N, C-alpha and C positions, 0 to 999 in steps of 0.2 A: 496374467495382471498382475500388472507390475506391485512391487514394496522397496519400499525404502529405509536402510539402518541409518540414524543417521547421530551422531558422538559428538560431545560436549566442544570438543578440539574444529569443527567444523566439519570432518569429513563425512561425507555421503556417499555411502555405497548404494545402488542396484540389487534387484535384485528378483526373484520370484515371490509371488506369495505363495501361503501352502496354511493350510491351520484356520482358525477362526480368522474373519474378517476385517477384525476392531486393528486397531493401535493400542500400542503398549510400551510401557517406561520402563527402564532398573537400569539397575549395573552390571555393564558388561563386562561377561568375563570366559572365559577357554577349559575349555577339560582337557587332559588326555589322554583318555578316554578312550579302548576301541571296541568296546564292544559293554553294554551294561546300560545302554539308552533312556530305554524304559526306566530301570533303577533312577536313575540319573538324574528322569525330571520331575522323577513324583518325590525326589530325599526334599522332607522341606529345609533343606541348611540352602535352599539356591534358593528362597522364598526372597523379591523383588531381584531378583535377576536375569539377565538374557543373555541363555548358554550360549556359549561357541563350541560345535563341538571339532576342534583340533584334527582328527582323524577324519580325514575327505569322505568316507561313504560313511552313512546315518540310515540306521534301523535298513541296515542288508540281512537279518534274518526277520524273523515272525513275532510277530510284536504281542506276548503273553499277557493278559489280564493281571494271571495271578503274583506276580512281581510287583505291584504295587506297593511300594515304599511308605505310605501313607493310602489318604483314601480320595487324592484328588491330585493332578497335574500342578506342580511347585511353581515353577520359572514363573518368569514372566514372558520368555518369548524364548523363539530357538532358532540359533545361527546352522547352517548349513551348506557344505560344498556339493553334495550329492545326496539328498537324503530322498531316500527310496517313499513315497507318499504312502503308492498301494504296492498290496506283495501279495502275490499267492496267500490266499487265508483259509479256514474253514473256520465251524460258529463261534470256535472257544478263542478266538485272534478278532480282530479288529484292523484295518488300517491302522496306520501314525496318522494321515489327516484327521481321519473322522474320527481320531482320540483328542485332538490338539482342539476340535472344532467342538468338541462336544464338552471341552473344560477352559472353554474361550480364551483357546493359548493361540495368539498365532504364531509364524513360521516363515521364515526366509531364505529361501534355494538359490542357487548359485550365484551364492557371495563369495569370495577368493577369500579364504580363510585362511588361509598360510598371509597373507597381507593383514589382514585384521589383527594374527593372532602376532605380531613381529609386531604392530602397533601399540596394543597392550605390551605389551611385554617390555616395549622402549619405553613410552609414556608413562602406566602402571594402569591400573582396574579409571575406567571415564563411565559416564553415564550416559544412557543412550535411546531415542523413542524409535522404532517400529512405526512407523509410517507408509499411508498412502500417497503419502506428497514429499516430493525430496524438500520443503521449505524446513529452514533448519531453524526453530525456535527461540526464545530470547531468553527460557529461562531452565533449566537443567538442577532442580533440588534433590538434591541428596537421600537415595530413597532406604541410609540405613540411616536416617535420623530418625524414623516412624516407629514404633516400639511392633519390629515384627513380629517377633516373637507369640503378641497379641493375636495373630493369623493359624502359628500352625501348631501351638498349645492345646492339648483336650480342653477343655471345658467344665467337663465333671471329674472328679474323683472314676478311677476303677480298680476291682479288682481281676489279675491273672493269678491262677493257679498254678504256684511252681511243681518241680521236684522236690526239694527236701523240706528239714522245718525252721530253715532258717527266710526272715522276713528283712524283705528291703523294700523301706520307704524309696520310689523312683522318681525323681523330679522332670518331668516334661517339657524340653524349653523345644521341643519339636523337636522331639525323636522317631526314629526312622523304624517305623514296624521289624525287618528284622530287626535290627536291637532290641527291642523286646521280649520277642521270641526268644533271643538269647539268653539272656537273663535270666530269662523264666526256666529257663532248663538248670541251674542253679539255686532260686530261690523263690520264691512267693512275689508277686510286687503287687505293690498298691498306688498305682503311678495318679499321680495331683497333678493339678495347672500349678502351673508356674507364677502363679498368681495369687498362691493357696495360701491360707494364715495358717500356718504350720504349726507355730505351736497351740493351737486347735486340735491338733489329727491326733486321733485317738486311735489309730492305727499302733501297734505295738512291733515298732521296729525295731530289728538289729544292726541295720548298715543301712547307710542314706548310698543315692545312686545321683547322679547330674548329668542328663544325656547330652548329645550332639542339639544343635541347631544353629539358625541365622544373627544373624544380628552383629551388630556391636557390641561384646560382652561388659563392656564398662556401661552401657548403656541404664540410662537412672529406671529406665523398666526393671533392669535387673537385679537393681541393689536390692530387696525381699531374700530373692534367692543368696546371695553373698554373704552377709547380714546371719541368716541362717544357717550358714554352711561354718560360718568364723564359729559360730556361737558352740554346735554340734562337734566342731575337731576337736575338742577337749578331749570327750567321752564316747568317741561312737567312726566307726569301720569308716569310707569315706571314698569313696571312688565314680569316675568322669569321662568321659570320651569327647571329643572336639567343641563346643560348647561349655562342657559341664568340666573339659581340662581349663580352658583358661575362668570359669569361674570359681574354683578350686585357688588355682594361682592369687585371686585378685582379692578369695577374700581372707587368702590366709599374708597377703604383706602386697602380693610383687604386685607388675601389673602387668597392661596390653599395648598391644602394636597393631596397626595398622599395615600388610603386606606390601610390597609396589605390586606384586595381579595375586596374589596368594597361590599357593597349595589347592588343583582341583585335578583330581583322579584317579584309576589305580593302579597307578606304576610309581609311585614314589619308593626312593630306596633312603632306608634309615636305619641306621646303625648306633649299639651300644658302645662300641667301639671295639667288638670282640666277636657280633655274629651281626651279617646286614637281611633285612625285613625288607617285602614291594609291600607298601601297604596306599589303601585307598585314603584320599583326602577329599577335605571339601570344606577349602575355610580362607580366612581373607584377611583374618587378624591371627597373630601369636602369642606369645608370652614372651614377655622383656627378658632375656636370661639376667643380665647384672641385677635387673630389678627383683629378684627371689633369694641376692643373699639376705641373711642372720630372720629368713622367714619360715627354716627349718627344714625348707621342701631341694633338694638336690635333684637335677639332671642328667638323667641314665640313661635319654638316649634322642639321641640329632638328626636332621635332617643332611643326607653327606652332601647333597650340594651346595646350598645355603646356610647351612650351623642352626639352622632354629629350631629352636626347645621340643620336643616328641614325646618326652615324658618327663613326673614327676613322682619323684619318690621321699614322702617326709621321712625324717632322719631319725626318730621318735618311735611316730603312732601310724596307725593303720589306714593308711593314707596315699592315692596312688592316683594315677590318671596317664594318660595318651592323647595323642593331638588327631591321631589317626583313627581312622573305622576301622575296629579290631572284629567286625562281624563277615566285613569281606562281604557284601550283596550292596555293590558287583563288588569282584577285585579278586586276588590274591588270598591267601589262608594262611598267610604268612605269619600273623599276628593272631590267632585264634590261645599262642599261649598264656593270655589277657584276661578271660575268662576262669584258663586253670587258677594262673596264677590268687583271683580273685578266689576260687572252689576252695582253693590250699589258704586262703588267706582266711571266711569267717571257716575250714574245719567240716566244708560239705567232701562227703567219705562217695 
């Protein structure tokens, strides 16, 4: 059966349907990762986005259910050149096609993804429909206008027993399971929804961590988180990754901006001027470097290719964060030192 990818610039790409039989809509983006396809499609940071795999072959190794980064497939759709929807499996594996069907996510195969990635790089991220009809719709609303975090944040607080006496208030704005697991090796976690009444939390914490997540960090729905960070920055250790990194910068007076086509993949080079780290990224917004003047935040790492802000540290306070995903799932483990820095900052032995 045919399926069509319809971009807001009028481009219509024809392909073969797999996965869920319905239509979908989202922001069309691409990842340069060559592995980790299961971790990618279940990453909450991809919510409301149709994910294009720049690597021509997808799902060419067995799909293991234990690698889910959330409880569901999060992408709005999957675009591929050569998707191995069926692969030899046993009872612990699922077909890629079956997985997308179960989570009601459509896929489109046999697309010229090289052409599509070039178009996104030239024109920037666009809005797109995946449809059984090639007819171009009249409207392309912005998927990021929604309260996207509401779709992926936990609905109720929960506790994760840690391996030290330290206690962290973990604000879930779309956290990956591997991030929660990694941080619980350092401290006891009390994970709370993004829209919590933070002033009424009775958990006695000694630091705050803000997770990764999707959408625009300046969206009104996240203002409560930013206000809380600003207030607690006076006397509390604060850390963050990805969306959490952006919210920390906003809370302390910085600004963020939408990138032309973002950073998505597990092969992005970051430097501190002395060393180079290969890191996993998934973000379409970035911290505006110039806006950090007089905020107390120093840029200590940046992207080698475009110079975008990758890490900030406060000049005086125990506050630091990174734009990439240091838990390395999927991806290289170059940035594992981020958690060691938190360990040292908290005095965990």
